[in-house]
C-alpha positions as CSV (number, residue, x, y, z in Angstrom):
1,M,18.7,114.9,75.7
2,A,21.8,113.0,75.9
3,L,22.0,110.3,73.1
4,T,24.8,107.8,73.6
5,F,25.0,105.3,70.6
6,Q,27.1,102.1,70.4
7,H,29.8,102.7,68.1
8,D,33.6,102.0,67.6
9,L,35.7,105.1,67.6
10,P,39.3,104.9,66.7
11,G,41.6,104.7,69.5
12,P,45.3,103.9,70.0
13,K,46.6,101.2,67.6
14,D,48.3,98.3,69.1
15,I,51.7,97.7,67.4
16,P,52.7,94.1,67.1
17,P,56.3,93.1,68.1
18,Q,58.6,93.0,65.2
19,A,62.1,91.8,64.4
20,D,64.9,94.2,64.6
21,G,66.3,93.2,61.1
22,K,68.9,90.7,62.6
23,G,66.2,88.2,64.0
24,E,68.0,88.4,67.4
25,R,65.5,90.6,69.5
26,K,62.1,91.5,69.2
27,D,60.9,95.2,69.3
28,L,58.1,95.8,71.9
29,G,56.5,98.1,69.3
30,G,57.5,101.5,70.9
31,R,60.6,101.9,69.1
32,T,59.3,101.2,65.7
33,A,56.3,103.8,66.6
34,I,58.8,106.4,67.6
35,L,61.0,105.9,64.5
36,T,57.9,105.8,62.2
37,Q,57.0,109.4,63.5
38,L,60.7,111.0,63.1
39,E,61.0,109.4,59.9
40,S,57.8,111.3,58.9
41,V,59.4,114.3,59.9
42,A,62.7,113.6,57.9
43,D,60.7,112.9,54.8
44,A,58.6,116.2,55.1
45,L,61.9,118.1,55.8
46,E,63.5,116.6,52.7
47,S,60.4,117.2,50.7
48,A,60.4,120.8,51.8
49,L,64.1,121.0,50.9
50,G,63.2,119.8,47.4
51,N,60.5,122.1,46.9
52,I,62.8,125.2,48.1
53,R,65.4,123.9,45.7
54,A,63.1,123.7,42.8
55,L,62.0,127.4,43.6
56,I,65.7,128.4,43.6
57,S,66.2,126.9,40.2
58,K,63.0,128.6,38.9
59,T,64.0,131.9,40.1
60,R,67.6,131.6,38.7
61,A,66.0,130.6,35.3
62,D,62.9,133.3,35.0
63,G,64.0,135.9,37.5
64,T,66.4,137.8,35.6
65,K,64.0,140.8,35.0
66,I,63.2,141.1,38.7
67,G,64.4,144.4,39.7
68,F,63.6,147.5,41.7
69,W,61.7,150.7,41.2
70,E,64.9,152.6,40.4
71,Q,65.5,150.3,37.5
72,E,62.1,150.7,36.2
73,D,63.3,151.2,32.5
74,L,65.0,147.6,32.8
75,L,62.4,145.4,34.9
76,E,59.3,143.8,33.7
77,R,56.8,144.7,36.2
78,A,54.1,142.2,35.4
79,S,56.5,139.3,35.5
80,S,58.2,140.5,38.5
81,I,54.9,140.4,40.3
82,S,53.9,137.0,39.1
83,L,57.4,135.5,40.1
84,L,57.4,137.0,43.5
85,R,54.1,135.8,44.4
86,Q,54.6,132.4,43.2
87,A,57.7,132.2,45.3
88,A,55.9,133.5,48.5
89,S,53.1,130.9,47.7
90,G,55.6,128.2,47.4
91,V,57.4,128.9,50.7
92,S,54.0,129.3,52.5
93,K,52.9,125.7,51.3
94,V,56.2,124.3,52.4
95,E,55.6,126.1,55.9
96,A,52.3,124.6,56.2
97,S,53.3,121.3,55.1
98,V,56.1,121.2,57.6
99,A,54.2,122.7,60.4
100,S,51.4,120.2,59.8
101,V,53.8,117.2,59.9
102,L,55.6,118.6,63.1
103,S,52.3,119.3,64.9
104,N,51.0,115.9,64.0
105,T,54.4,114.2,65.0
106,I,54.5,115.9,68.4
107,A,50.9,115.1,69.1
108,N,51.6,111.3,68.3
109,I,54.6,111.1,70.3
110,N,53.0,112.9,73.3
111,E,50.1,110.2,73.1
112,L,52.7,107.4,72.9
113,S,54.2,108.8,76.1
114,N,50.7,109.1,77.7
115,H,50.4,105.3,77.3
116,H,53.0,104.9,80.3
117,T,51.0,107.0,82.7
118,N,48.9,105.6,85.4
119,L,45.9,107.6,84.3
120,F,45.9,106.1,80.8
121,R,45.4,102.5,82.4
122,L,42.2,103.7,84.1
123,P,39.0,102.4,82.6
124,E,37.2,105.1,80.5
125,E,34.3,105.3,82.9
126,I,36.5,106.4,85.8
127,V,38.4,108.9,83.8
128,L,35.0,110.3,82.5
129,R,33.7,110.4,86.1
130,F,36.9,112.4,87.2
131,L,36.5,115.0,84.3
132,F,32.8,115.3,85.0
133,I,33.2,116.0,88.7
134,H,35.8,118.6,87.9
135,T,33.6,120.1,85.3
136,E,30.6,120.4,87.8
137,E,32.7,121.8,90.6
138,Y,35.2,124.1,89.0
139,L,33.9,125.1,85.7
140,D,31.0,127.6,85.0
141,F,27.4,126.9,84.1
142,D,25.2,128.9,81.7
143,E,24.5,132.6,83.0
144,G,21.3,132.9,85.0
145,N,21.5,129.2,85.9
146,E,21.9,130.0,89.4
147,N,20.4,127.4,92.0
148,A,20.6,125.0,89.2
149,E,20.4,122.0,91.5
150,Y,16.7,122.5,91.6
151,G,16.2,122.6,88.0
152,V,17.9,122.2,84.5
153,R,21.6,122.5,85.0
154,R,23.6,123.1,81.7
155,L,27.2,123.6,81.4
156,G,28.8,126.5,79.8
157,R,31.7,126.1,77.3
158,K,34.7,125.9,79.3
159,W,34.8,122.3,79.6
160,V,35.8,122.2,75.7
161,K,39.2,123.2,77.0
162,L,39.6,119.7,78.6
163,T,39.4,118.1,75.1
164,E,42.8,119.8,74.1
165,V,44.7,118.1,76.6
166,C,45.2,114.8,74.9
167,R,43.4,112.6,72.2
168,N,42.3,110.4,74.7
169,W,40.4,112.8,76.8
170,N,39.3,114.4,73.6
171,V,37.5,111.2,72.5
172,T,36.2,110.5,75.9
173,L,34.5,113.9,76.4
174,K,33.1,113.9,72.9
175,R,31.2,111.0,73.5
176,A,30.2,111.9,77.0
177,A,26.9,113.2,76.0
178,Q,25.8,114.3,79.4
179,L,28.3,117.3,79.0
180,W,26.8,118.7,75.8
181,A,23.3,117.6,74.7
182,F,19.7,117.1,76.1
183,I,16.3,118.1,75.3
184,D,15.0,121.2,77.0
185,L,11.3,120.8,76.6
186,S,10.6,124.5,77.6
187,W,12.0,125.6,74.1
188,P,8.9,125.4,72.2
189,L,7.1,127.5,75.0
190,L,9.9,129.9,75.0
191,W,9.7,130.4,71.3
192,N,6.0,130.9,71.5
193,L,5.5,128.5,68.3
194,N,2.1,128.9,66.9
195,H,1.7,126.4,63.9
196,P,-0.5,123.6,63.0
197,R,1.9,121.1,64.6
198,D,2.0,122.9,68.0
199,D,-0.3,120.2,69.5
200,S,2.1,117.5,68.6
201,L,5.4,118.8,69.1
202,L,6.9,115.2,69.2
203,G,5.9,113.5,65.9
204,P,6.7,110.0,64.6
205,E,10.1,110.8,63.3
206,Q,11.3,112.3,66.6
207,L,10.1,109.4,68.6
208,S,11.6,107.0,66.1
209,I,15.0,108.2,67.1
210,L,14.6,106.7,70.6
211,R,13.1,103.4,69.2
212,T,15.7,102.8,66.3
213,H,18.9,103.5,68.2
214,S,20.9,101.8,71.0
215,I,20.4,104.8,73.4
216,H,22.2,104.8,76.8
217,E,21.5,108.2,78.2
218,L,18.5,110.4,78.2
219,Q,18.2,113.8,79.7
220,L,15.0,115.8,79.7
221,G,14.7,119.3,81.3
222,V,12.1,122.1,81.6
223,K,13.5,125.5,82.8
224,R,10.0,126.6,84.3
225,T,7.8,124.2,86.0
226,P,5.0,123.5,83.3
227,T,1.7,125.2,83.6
228,S,0.0,123.0,81.4
229,L,-0.1,119.4,80.6
230,K,1.7,119.9,77.4
231,N,5.2,119.4,78.9
232,L,4.1,116.4,80.9
233,D,2.7,114.9,77.8
234,M,6.0,115.1,76.0
235,I,7.8,113.7,79.0
236,H,5.3,110.7,79.1
237,E,5.7,110.1,75.3
238,L,9.7,110.0,75.4
239,L,9.6,107.8,78.4
240,K,7.3,105.4,76.9
241,A,9.5,105.5,73.9
242,S,12.6,105.1,75.7
243,P,14.4,101.6,74.9
244,T,14.8,98.9,77.6
245,S,18.7,99.5,76.9
246,L,18.5,102.9,78.7
247,E,21.0,103.0,81.4
248,S,21.0,106.7,82.5
249,L,18.0,109.0,82.8
250,R,17.8,112.6,84.2
251,V,14.5,114.7,84.5
252,S,14.9,118.2,85.6
253,L,11.9,120.6,86.2
254,G,12.6,123.9,86.8
255,R,11.3,126.6,89.4
256,V,8.1,128.6,89.9
257,D,8.8,132.4,90.2
258,G,12.0,131.7,92.3
259,D,10.3,129.2,94.7
260,Y,12.6,126.2,94.4
261,H,10.5,124.2,97.0
262,S,7.1,124.4,96.1
263,H,6.7,122.2,93.1
264,T,7.4,118.5,92.7
265,T,5.7,116.8,89.8
266,L,4.5,113.3,89.7
267,L,5.8,111.3,86.7
268,P,4.2,108.1,85.4
269,P,6.2,104.7,86.3
270,L,9.6,104.5,84.7
271,P,9.5,101.8,81.8
272,V,13.0,101.3,82.0
273,P,14.0,98.0,83.8
274,N,17.7,98.1,83.3
275,L,18.3,101.7,84.5
276,L,21.6,102.1,86.4
277,H,21.6,105.9,87.0
278,L,18.7,108.2,87.8
279,R,18.3,112.0,88.7
280,L,14.9,113.5,89.3
281,H,14.8,117.1,90.2
282,N,11.6,118.8,91.4
283,C,9.8,115.5,90.2
284,W,9.0,111.9,91.3
285,A,8.1,108.7,89.7
286,S,4.9,106.7,90.7
287,G,5.4,103.2,91.1
288,P,8.7,101.2,92.3
289,L,12.1,102.2,90.8
290,P,14.3,99.6,89.0
291,S,16.2,97.3,91.2
292,S,19.1,97.6,88.7
293,L,19.8,101.1,89.9
294,R,23.4,101.9,90.9
295,T,23.2,105.7,91.7
296,V,20.1,107.9,92.5
297,Q,19.9,111.7,93.1
298,I,16.1,112.9,94.1
299,V,15.2,116.5,94.8
300,A,11.5,116.2,95.9
301,L,10.3,118.7,98.6
302,R,6.5,118.1,98.6
303,P,5.6,115.7,101.2
304,D,2.2,114.7,99.6
305,V,4.2,113.4,96.5
306,M,7.4,111.8,98.0
307,T,8.2,111.0,101.7
308,L,10.9,109.4,103.7
309,A,9.0,106.0,103.2
310,H,10.0,106.3,99.4
311,V,13.5,106.8,100.5
312,F,13.5,103.6,102.6
313,Q,11.9,101.8,99.7
314,I,14.6,102.8,97.5
315,L,17.5,101.7,99.8
316,S,15.7,98.5,100.7
317,S,14.7,97.2,97.2
318,C,17.6,98.5,94.9
319,Q,20.1,95.9,96.0
320,Y,22.9,97.3,93.8
321,L,22.6,100.8,94.9
322,E,26.0,102.4,95.4
323,S,25.1,106.1,95.9
324,G,22.1,107.7,97.1
325,D,21.4,111.6,97.4
326,F,18.1,112.8,98.5
327,E,16.4,116.0,99.5
328,V,13.1,115.7,101.1
329,A,10.7,117.8,103.3
330,A,12.1,117.9,107.0
331,D,8.6,118.1,108.5
332,D,6.2,116.0,106.9
333,P,2.7,116.4,108.5
334,S,1.0,114.3,105.7
335,P,-0.7,110.9,106.4
336,N,1.9,109.3,104.2
337,L,4.6,109.8,106.7
338,N,2.4,108.9,109.6
339,H,1.8,105.7,107.9
340,A,5.5,105.3,107.1
341,L,6.3,105.9,110.9
342,N,4.4,102.9,111.6
343,L,6.2,100.5,109.4
344,R,8.1,97.9,111.4
345,V,11.2,96.0,110.5
346,A,12.6,93.0,112.3
347,E,16.1,94.8,112.4
348,A,18.1,97.3,110.6
349,L,19.1,96.5,107.2
350,H,22.8,96.3,106.3
351,L,23.5,97.7,102.9
352,P,27.1,96.4,101.9
353,R,27.0,97.8,98.3
354,L,26.0,101.3,99.5
355,Q,29.2,103.5,99.5
356,S,27.8,107.0,99.8
357,F,24.6,108.4,101.2
358,R,23.5,112.0,101.6
359,I,20.1,113.1,102.8
360,R,18.6,116.5,103.8
361,T,16.7,117.7,105.4
362,L,15.3,115.3,108.3
363,S,13.6,116.0,111.4
364,L,14.8,114.5,114.4
365,A,12.1,112.1,114.5
366,S,12.7,111.1,110.8
367,F,16.3,110.5,111.4
368,D,15.6,108.2,114.3
369,W,13.0,106.4,112.3
370,L,15.4,105.8,109.3
371,C,18.3,104.7,111.9
372,D,15.8,102.1,113.2
373,R,15.6,100.7,109.6
374,I,19.0,101.2,107.9
375,R,22.5,100.4,109.3
376,L,23.8,103.9,108.4
377,D,27.0,103.6,110.5
378,S,28.3,101.0,107.9
379,V,28.1,103.4,104.9
380,P,31.6,104.7,104.3
381,S,30.5,108.1,103.1
382,L,27.6,109.7,105.1
383,D,26.3,113.3,105.0
384,I,23.1,114.0,106.9
385,H,21.3,117.3,107.4
386,I,19.1,117.4,110.5
387,T,16.6,120.0,111.5
388,L,16.2,120.2,115.4
389,P,13.3,121.9,117.3
390,I,14.3,125.2,118.9
391,P,13.6,124.8,122.7
392,S,16.6,125.9,124.8
393,E,16.8,122.2,126.3
394,S,17.4,120.7,122.7
395,T,20.3,118.5,122.3
396,F,21.5,116.1,119.8
397,R,22.8,112.6,120.5
398,L,23.7,110.2,117.8
399,P,21.8,106.9,117.9
400,A,23.3,104.1,119.5
401,Q,24.3,102.3,116.2
402,F,27.0,105.1,115.7
403,Q,28.7,104.1,119.0
404,P,31.3,103.6,120.3
405,F,33.6,106.0,118.4
406,S,36.6,104.0,119.4
407,R,37.6,103.6,115.7
408,A,37.5,107.2,114.7
409,L,40.8,108.8,113.8
410,S,39.8,112.2,113.1
411,L,37.3,114.6,114.4
412,S,36.0,118.0,113.6
413,Y,33.2,119.6,116.1
414,S,31.7,122.8,116.0
415,R,28.2,124.2,117.1
416,D,26.3,123.3,114.0
417,N,28.1,120.1,112.8
418,F,30.5,117.5,113.6
419,E,32.3,115.1,111.2
420,Y,34.6,112.2,111.6
421,H,36.9,109.9,109.7
422,L,37.3,106.1,110.4
423,E,39.9,103.7,109.2
424,D,39.2,102.4,105.5
425,Q,38.5,106.0,104.6
426,F,35.0,106.1,106.4
427,H,33.9,109.8,106.5
428,H,30.5,110.7,108.3
429,V,29.3,114.2,108.5
430,F,26.3,115.5,110.4
431,R,25.0,119.2,109.9
432,L,22.6,120.7,112.3
433,G,19.9,123.2,111.7
434,W,17.3,125.0,114.0
435,S,13.8,125.6,113.0
436,G,13.9,129.2,114.6
437,P,16.5,131.6,115.8
438,F,20.0,130.3,116.4
439,L,20.6,129.7,120.2
440,K,24.4,129.6,121.0
441,E,23.7,127.0,123.8
442,I,22.2,124.5,121.5
443,M,25.2,122.1,120.6
444,P,25.8,118.6,119.5
445,I,26.3,116.3,122.4
446,L,29.1,113.8,122.0
447,D,31.0,112.0,124.6
448,P,34.6,112.7,124.1
449,S,35.8,109.7,126.2
450,S,34.8,107.4,123.4
451,F,37.3,108.8,120.8
452,V,40.1,106.8,122.2
453,S,41.8,106.2,118.8
454,L,41.9,110.0,117.7
455,Q,44.9,111.3,115.9
456,Q,43.6,114.6,114.9
457,L,41.1,116.7,116.8
458,I,39.7,120.1,115.3
459,L,37.5,122.0,117.8
460,R,35.7,125.2,116.4
461,S,33.6,125.5,119.6
462,N,34.8,126.0,123.3
463,S,33.2,123.3,125.8
464,P,34.6,122.3,129.1
465,V,33.7,118.7,128.4
466,W,36.7,118.6,126.0
467,T,39.2,120.0,128.4
468,E,38.1,117.4,131.1
469,C,38.7,114.5,128.5
470,L,42.2,115.4,127.4
471,H,43.6,112.3,129.3
472,V,41.7,110.1,126.8
473,F,43.6,111.3,123.8
474,S,46.9,109.4,124.2
475,H,47.4,108.9,120.5
476,L,46.6,112.4,119.4
477,R,49.1,114.0,117.1
478,D,47.5,117.0,115.7
479,L,45.3,119.7,117.6
480,H,43.6,122.4,116.0
481,L,41.8,125.1,118.1
482,D,39.6,127.6,116.3
483,T,37.9,130.8,118.2
484,S,36.9,134.2,117.3
485,V,37.3,137.8,118.7
486,G,36.2,138.0,122.4
487,E,36.6,134.3,122.9
488,L,40.2,134.0,123.2
489,S,39.8,133.2,126.8
490,G,38.0,130.0,125.7
491,L,41.3,128.7,124.6
492,S,43.1,128.9,127.9
493,P,41.6,126.1,129.8
494,I,42.7,123.4,127.2
495,L,46.1,125.1,126.8
496,H,46.6,125.4,130.4
497,R,45.7,122.1,131.3
498,L,48.1,120.7,128.5
499,S,51.0,122.8,130.0
500,R,50.4,121.4,133.7
501,E,50.5,117.7,132.8
502,P,52.4,117.4,129.6
503,L,53.6,113.7,130.2
504,L,50.1,112.5,130.8
505,L,47.9,114.4,128.5
506,C,48.3,113.9,124.7
507,P,51.9,112.7,125.0
508,Q,52.2,112.2,121.1
509,L,51.0,115.7,120.2
510,C,53.5,117.0,117.6
511,T,51.2,119.7,115.6
512,L,49.4,122.5,117.3
513,S,47.3,124.9,115.2
514,L,45.6,128.0,116.6
515,R,43.3,130.1,114.5
516,A,41.6,133.5,115.7
517,L,40.0,136.2,113.6
518,P,42.2,139.4,113.6
519,Y,40.9,141.9,116.2
520,E,39.5,144.3,113.4
521,Y,36.7,141.8,112.9
522,G,35.7,142.2,116.3
523,N,33.8,144.9,118.3
524,G,35.8,147.9,118.6
525,D,34.1,149.0,121.9
526,A,35.8,145.9,123.7
527,H,39.3,147.0,122.8
528,G,40.5,147.0,126.6
529,A,38.9,143.5,127.2
530,F,40.5,142.1,124.0
531,L,43.9,143.3,125.0
532,D,43.4,141.4,128.4
533,E,42.4,138.3,126.7
534,R,45.3,138.6,124.1
535,Q,47.8,138.8,126.9
536,M,46.4,135.9,128.7
537,A,46.4,133.7,125.5
538,N,50.0,134.7,124.9
539,A,51.0,133.8,128.4
540,T,49.2,130.4,128.2
541,L,50.7,129.4,124.9
542,E,54.2,130.2,126.1
543,A,53.6,128.2,129.1
544,L,52.4,125.2,127.2
545,L,55.2,125.3,124.7
546,R,57.8,125.8,127.5
547,S,56.5,123.0,129.7
548,R,56.6,120.4,126.8
549,A,60.0,121.4,125.6
550,D,61.4,121.1,129.1
551,N,60.0,117.5,129.4
552,G,61.4,116.4,126.1
553,I,58.2,116.2,124.1
554,R,58.4,119.5,122.4
555,I,55.6,120.7,119.7
556,Q,57.5,119.9,116.3
557,K,55.2,122.4,114.3
558,L,53.2,125.4,115.6
559,I,50.7,126.8,113.0
560,L,49.1,130.2,113.6
561,S,46.6,132.1,111.6
562,I,47.8,135.2,110.0
563,D,46.9,138.5,111.6
564,S,46.2,136.8,115.0
565,C,47.5,137.8,118.4
566,W,50.1,135.0,118.2
567,T,51.9,136.2,115.0
568,D,53.1,139.7,116.4
569,D,56.3,138.2,118.2
570,L,57.0,135.1,116.6
571,D,60.5,135.0,118.2
572,R,58.8,134.5,121.4
573,W,57.9,130.9,120.2
574,R,60.8,129.8,118.2
575,P,62.9,128.4,121.2
576,F,60.3,125.9,122.0
577,V,59.1,124.5,118.7
578,D,60.8,123.1,115.6
579,I,58.9,124.9,112.8
580,I,56.4,127.9,112.7
581,E,53.9,127.9,109.9
582,I,51.8,131.0,109.2
583,N,48.1,130.0,107.9
584,K,47.3,132.7,105.4
585,D,43.8,131.4,104.9
586,T,42.1,133.4,107.5
587,W,39.0,131.3,107.4
588,G,40.3,128.0,106.6
589,T,41.7,125.1,108.6
590,P,45.2,123.4,108.0
591,R,45.2,119.9,106.2
592,F,46.7,117.2,108.2
593,E,47.6,113.9,107.0
594,L,46.3,110.6,108.4
595,D,48.7,107.6,109.3
């Protein structure tokens, strides 16, 4: 349980302007601050020097009997030991004192310098969001916590290193309770506690914590889906005891014997009218959600508990919602969805506050149903997973609300997904899956002629329709073609047509990127066929580069994947391009910058 209390932590002190001693100018505060720090170092060094001189005087006065073993008859052994240890102790104290002052001064000066950075000017909420995203994506979680998206997700301890960057981050992270504290309601079960209070694990003193403090965040988790009502009773008690000031709630119920999809627990209505952030994993709350919600993340894969109608209800009733992330059952044979599919709306709702929406996994019918009711095309960040039926004639076309694509600046297209960027940072991704064996012929169907504003095109699947529509891409600057062993010939039609009509097709093309897996990833039995494909691919590329150079529109940058057939003889391409770049990431795609 993350308990965030309202309290004032000491922050950077504001230093008021002061006169410079002559009354002529005002000090903005920075000079006074740095002088104060440097003077503290000078005072510490002067004090250390005084202490060392005192040790010198004491040694001169009392150290006449300090000698060596060879002079054993002249020295006083006991007094020698005492004086030497006093001297060592005195120097150690001086060292510690000076080191402490120097360390604090360096930290204080660095903190003052941080005040001038753009990052320091950001609100704490935004800084915390950046740090939390970094922690979730790049730092480790508890061991054995794989597939944590479907259950309790607890961070490991590496995030603590971030607190050492600066004092501002230290304070911010230490009061970010979602990183370090929550109640795991499975602990009593794991410990197998058998004592008189076992039937009442949450007594009045525990619940009073919720009632008597201004708590903003509450996180509840159970590693294993409860097999008894005891865990649910504890959740009910905690939810009922939650104050109306609660802003963030997360309830994560775990798995059952490795099955992450089988159990979704129905919780009571949420008595939190001012809730801003809600995350429910493997559970769902009965009754309407608070209309004040800003972000919501739901993982509920039992169609008899949560349906697409609930998703629509959240989107339509939470008018302040900025981010929605849902995982629901793709196929919903229950009467609930049949009833939802009969719901009618006058027109699709436009949600101007919604900035990010992700949902998986929808059937094609469910996706069409949702598009009829919500204007998803106006959401800046969109990520939709769709499962298609497997008949060979199955195709996928975007609903009419997403067309035309005349505003798209960047498009990435492959067999199982496509994504495009619009102006104003719009980014829409559609991921396709099949409810059966993968069929190579089933591909998303797009009309390339609609993408008249494209500046970047990434093709990871060869299709004749793209070759036929090259004349449309008059603004195209960056072209990336991706293929695999045995399919090099699939690139030839595009490269060949670009070489034949260089002035008419993609006249602004300046970057060409080619990626192919090295031969050893392919079928060794097809060695001869591969060599023929390789020879044809090289000849076609040379023809393209030569024709554009001869017409004064040479390719400025040629990007080739490492170990591909094009990198064996780089001197062959140098006369026709300005720059040759080797992409060492065999599986990656080069990053292009949009205007």
